[in-house]
C-alpha positions, 0 to 999 in steps of 0.5 A: 203220349201216344196210344198203343196201336193195333197190329193192322196193315203193318206192311203198308207203314212207311213204305218209302222209309229207309231203315239201316240197322246199327248192330250192337257188336259193330259200335265203338267200345271202351272199357276203363275198368270203372266205365264200360261204354258202347259208342253209336257214333265217334266218341273219344278214341273211337272214330269211324267217319261213317258214324259222326252224327245223325241229324242233330244227334251227335253222341249216343253212349250206352254207359255202365259205371261201377259203384263209387266212381264216375266222371269227375268235373269236366267242361262242356259248351255248345252242346245239349247233353242229357242222361237217361237213367236205366238202372242204378243211381247217378249223382249230377253236380254242376258249376251253376249252383250253391253248395249243401243242397240236394233234390229229387228229380221227381219232387218238382222242387225249384231245381235252380236252388240245387247243387246236385240231383241223385237220379234213378230209373226214369229220371232225365238230366239235361244240360245246356252247355252254351257259353260254358258249364262244368259238371260231374256225374258220379255213381255214389252207391256203394254196391250197385252199378249205374246204367244209362244213356249219354246223349248229345245234340247239336244246338241250333245256335252257339253261345247260348246261356248255360242251363240245366233240367232234371225231370222224372218220367212215369214208367206206367205211362211208358207202358201205355205208349211212347212218352215224349221226354224232350221237345224244342224250346217253344220260343225257337232260335230267336228266343229272348233272355226272358224266353230262355229263363222261362224255358217253355217247351214246345210240348208241355211236360217235356224238357226244352232243347235248343234244337229241332229235336225230340226224344221219346221212350217207351216199355212195350210188352211182348206182342204189343205194338206202339207208334211214334209220331214223327215230329211230335204231331198228333191229335193232342198236339195239332200245332207245329212242334218242329221246324223241318217237316221233311226228311226227318231222321229218327234214330231208334235205340234199344238198350240192353237192359235184361240179363239174358237179352231176351227182349226183341223189337221189329221196326215195321216199314217196307222191310221190317227190321228186327233188333236185339238188345243193344242194337239201333236203327237209322230211319230216314226219308220220313216226314213229320206226322207219319208214324213209325211202329215198333213191335215187341217180338221177344220174351220180355218187355222191351224199352225203346228210345227214339231220337227224332231230328232234322 
């Protein structure tokens, strides 16, 4: 977790970075009645050759699902897939587990014994598709919609053993600085079967991913600035976290979480970019160890997600 950064010498930060906004209204969009979805990258019937991936990041959908509906059981393979819950409840079931058991992602119970997890705000559900897995994601609440981010990353190799993780991340911690949520599997591309079973992440307390990829999130109060250490390297994490250190590709997403869309953030670089809720930005030409600063300049707290890959 990074500490809050004071607003000093802001204009000198990342002077070489290229920052291109991705406006909310320009994203792909689909409304299926039960599902309202905005697509940052080409997905399903939406295709734009300019937006197919960014580094290892392949899919970023901001989804809202109505009560008592959702995604029925469907297969995945050779993708790292995770859901970040913004509000409401999302129930995950998959083909790996026995029936009639449940879990709370924040309970630290043995997740391997569970057949489904009910996820709420602050929870993250992660699936390695690998050689093949089937899962469903349903909003089983009778009254409230669920709002979440669906994210896919391309793994560093194919035919991995399927796996899944659920973990809860503290809102209080996110209000102090960026919290790292996903980091590479510590054993790397040549992990043994034992390494895969142990599933130790490069950064303790995070979810391991089979990619040169990190995810972080923060909730920034108006007037505050937080810094994201690109590549996950900082004083508390001196060892190398990512394989590729140069030309990192960082996508910043700013979910639309307030009713009046009154939150706003500024990305600080050679040319500062202001993002409204639902916007995102492609940040390239940056190196591991550099810091991307995000300032909250709206009327209310801003929840920001960063996706950092090679």
